[in-house]
N, C-alpha and C positions, 0 to 999 in steps of 0.2 A: 495280558500276556498272550492269550489265545488269539486275539485280533491281530497282534503283531506277527504271530507265526503265519496266519492266513495271508497277510500282506507280503511277507517274505517269500512264501511259497508261490504266490502269484507272480512276483517279480522274477523269481528263479525260472518259472515256466516260460514266461514271456521272453526273457533274454536268451534262453537256450533255444527256443523255437526260432527267434529272430536270427541267431547265429547260424543255425542250419539253413534257413532260407537264403541268407546272404551268400553262404558258401556254395550251396547246391542248386539255387535257382536264379538269384539276382545276378551273380557273376556270369554264369553261362549265357543268360539272356542279354547281358549288356556287353559281353566281349565280342564286339563286331567291328568290322571295318566301317568307316563313315560312308554315308551316302554321297557326300561331296568331298573331293580330295583335299587333303592337307598334308604336307605343303603341296601347292598346286603347280609350282614352277621350280625346276631344277636345271642346273647347267653342268655340262661336261666339257673338258678341254683337252687338246693334244698340242704339245709344243712343236712337234715336227710331223708333218703329214704329207702324203702324196694325193693330189686330186687333179682331175681332168676338167678343164673348162670347155664344156660342150659348145658354148656359143662361139668361142674363138678357136676351138680345136687346138687348145694349148695345154700342155702338161706342166703342173706346178709340183715342185718337190722341196721337202725340207721346210715347209711353211706351217705356221700355227693355224688351227681351226678350232671352232667351238660349236657345241650343240646345245640348243635350248629346247627343253621338253616341257610342254604345258599340258596339264590335265584339266578337263572341264566336265561338268555335270549339270544338266538342266535342273531347274528347281522342282519339276514335277516328275523327274525320271527316277526309277528305282523304287524300292519299297522296303519293308522290314527285313527281307531276306536277300535282296539283290541290289547291287549298285550298277549303274550304267555310266561309264566314263568314256570320253573322247580324248585321244592323245594326239597332240600336234608336235612333231619333232622336226626342227629346222637346223641344218648344219650350214655354217657360214664361214667365210674366210676372215682374215684379220681386219678387213675393211667393212665387214658386215654383209658382203654380197653373198647371196644364197648359192650353196653348192648342191644341196639336196634337201628334199622335203618329203615327209611321210605322215600320213594321217590314218588313224584307225579308231574304230568304236567297238567297245567290248562290254558285255554284261558279265558280271561275276558274282559268285556267292560271297556274301559279306562275312561269313565265318571261315570258309576254307580257302578263299581267294581263287578258286577254280572258275575258269570261264564257262559261261552258259550260252547255249545256242539259241539266242532269242534277241528281241529288242532291236532288230534291224542293225546287227553288227556288220562291219565291213573292214577291209584293209585296202587302203588306196582306193582304186576304182572298182575293186572286186567285192561283191557281197555274197559270193558263193563259197568263200573260205570259211571252214569251221575252225575256230580258234580254240584248240584244246590245251589244257594245262593251265598253269598260273599265268596271270596277265600283268598285274601291277603290284600285288601284295602276296606275301606268303600266308599260310593259315595263321590265325590267332593261336598262340602257343605252338609255334612251329617246332618240329622235331628234327633231330640230326639224322635225317634220311634223305634219299633222292626224291625229287619232285619233277613231274613233267612241266616244261616251261615253253610257252609259245614264242617262236622267233618270227617277228613280223617281216624280216628281210627274206629269209629262206622259206617262210610260210610252213614251217614244220615245228613239231613239239619235241625237241631233244631233251634228254634228262638233265636236270640240275643236280649234280652230285654234291653230297655233303663232304667237305674236305677238312673240317676242323673248327675249333673254337678259338676266338681271339678276343682281345680287349681293345676297343677303339674309343679313344677319348674317355676312358674310364668306364665304358659301357660294354657289357658282355654281349658278343655277337657270334653268330654262326656264319661260316664261309661256305658258299656254294659255287660250283664251277660248271660251265657248259661249253661244249665244243660242237660246232656244226661243220661238216665237210663241205667242199665246194659244191654248190647247187646252181643249176641253170635257173635264172629268175626272169630273163627277158630276151626276146628277139629284138635287137635294135632296128627300128623301122627304116632309117635311111642308111644307105651304104656310106662307109668312111673312105677317105682318101687312102689308097693302098700304102702310101709312104709312112703312115702312122703305124701300120701293123706288118710291115715287112714285105709289102707287095707294091713297089713303086710303079707308077704309070697307069694304074687302073683302080677303080672303086671296088671295095670289098664289103660284103655283108658280114656282120659279126653278131655274136651272141654274148650276153652279159652273164657272168657267173658271180656268185657271192659266197663268202664263208665268214665265220665269226667265232670268237671265243669270248666268254664273259665270266667275270667274277662278281658275285654279289655278297655283300656283308649285310646280314639281316639280324635285327634285334628280335629274338624268338617270341617274346611275350606279345608284342604288338604285330609281328609279321611284317614290319616296315623295313624295306631296304634303306640303309643309311649311307651306303657308299657303293658305287658301281665302277668297274673297270671293264671296258669293252674294246677288244681288238677286232677291227672290221677290215675286210679286204675284198675289193671288187675288181674283176678283170674282164677283158674281152678276149673271146676265142674266135678263130676263123673256122670255116666249114671243115677243116681237117682236124678239128678238136684240139688245136694247139693254142696255148695261152700266149697272146701277142702283146697285150698292153694292160698295165695296172692303172685303173681309173680312180681308185680310191684305196688308201691304206693309212690307217691311223690307230693309235691306242689312246682312246678317250677315257678320262677319269673324272669323277665328280669333283668339282672345285671345293677347296677347303671350307669356304664360308657356308656352302650348302651342306657339307658333311656335318658341320657344327649345328646347323639348324635342324637337320634330320635326327641327329643324336638327341637333341633336346626334346623333339616331338616324341621320339620313341621312349625316352626315359620318363616323360610325363605320363604316357599311356601305361607303361609298366608299373610306375608307382601307384597310379590309381587302381590298376588291376590288383596289385598286392594288398592295398587297403581293403578293397571289397571282398577279395577271396580269402585272405589270410589274417591280416592284422585286426580288423574290426570284429570278425567272427571269433577270433581268439580272445579278445578283450571281453566280448559279450558272454562267451562261454565261461570265462573265469569268474565274471560277476555272478552268473547264474549258479555256478557251483558253490561260490561263497555264500550266496543267499540260501541255497539248499542246506549247506552245513549249519548255518545259523538257525534253520528251522529244526534240524534233527538233534543237535547237541543239547539245547535246553531241556527237551523232553527226556533225553537219557539221564541228565543230571537229576531231574525231578524224580524219575523212577528209582534211581539209586538211593536217594535220601529216604524215600518211603520204605524201601526194602530194609534199610538199616533200622528205621523206627520199629518195623514189625519184629525185628530180631531182638529188640531190647525187652527185658523182663519187667512186667508191670509191677509197680511199687518200688522199683530200684531207687527212686528219688525220695522215699519215706525214711524217717530216722530209724535207726536200729532200736530194738527193745532196750529199755533202761536209759536211753538218751533223753535228757531233759530238754524241754523247749525253753531255752534261756530267755526268750522274749516274752513269756507269759507269767502272770502273777500266780503264786501258790493258792490253791483253792482252800477256803475256810468253811467249816460246817457249823451251823447254828441251829439248834432245835431240830436236828435231823435233816436240815436242808442246806444245800450249798448256798453260800451268800450270793453267788452269781445269779441264783434263780429267784431271789427275793426282790420284791418291788421296792424301790427306794423312793 
């Protein structure tokens, strides 16, 4: 019995310690964004858009466009704390002809999702831009608060406001929104024909402005955006600071097939996190407590029985005076001795 109690106590100690390690050390150490992006490709689409064909100097209105966003990471880039991803975003018309292209490289913290000023980051042709705020992912275990979020178009980090909780394809998500005012992003190198901007008969220099508003639906446990809606508007202004021509305007949304893929990826991460942080530690803690109870209770029962024995009066089990031992023969005396004492 004593050996059994020793074994049960060892099992109890081991399972309780393992439960605490999983909850307070293993989960925090493993709750990180991946070094390599998954999913690596997503698509956004707009049914009706306005865009300017710079090669033919022609404006298109009411036509569909789509955007393909590819995330890449080199095999030897990043470490236990930092991921380094390159984003390639291509916007195309219905025939696949390129309307716009943007490329950037960002290093970010694998736990918080916040960009880091390192690892040869750049936006387009500029390597002097400091990309502050979130880049591709929200923090693991994101909270319902505002976060800084870097806008690669306006090159600013406007706040992503938390605006509510929703259910998307059965998954609980947080909704965040961001608005950026019109910002000058480029001096157009070549003058445009004045007829395009209200000055017929002469060439006019123009400046490009951009503004945007975004909505992100984020699964909080993984910090993974599962759906994006982005309204983008780019215009040309003349030297008098008057808006003269809309060169791009569209409301792009993540396509349904990619939303389903992203929801599955986020749900898988969240389920694994719950197993490591909550479910397995709870099971181990329960087993540890049961083992501990099994060690304690037999000892208490043994002590209770001994105490009862000590309270019993010695001799209580002997027959009372005058009671005959019905199982013994009557003693006979012969020549002064008991017959039982004689040698036969």
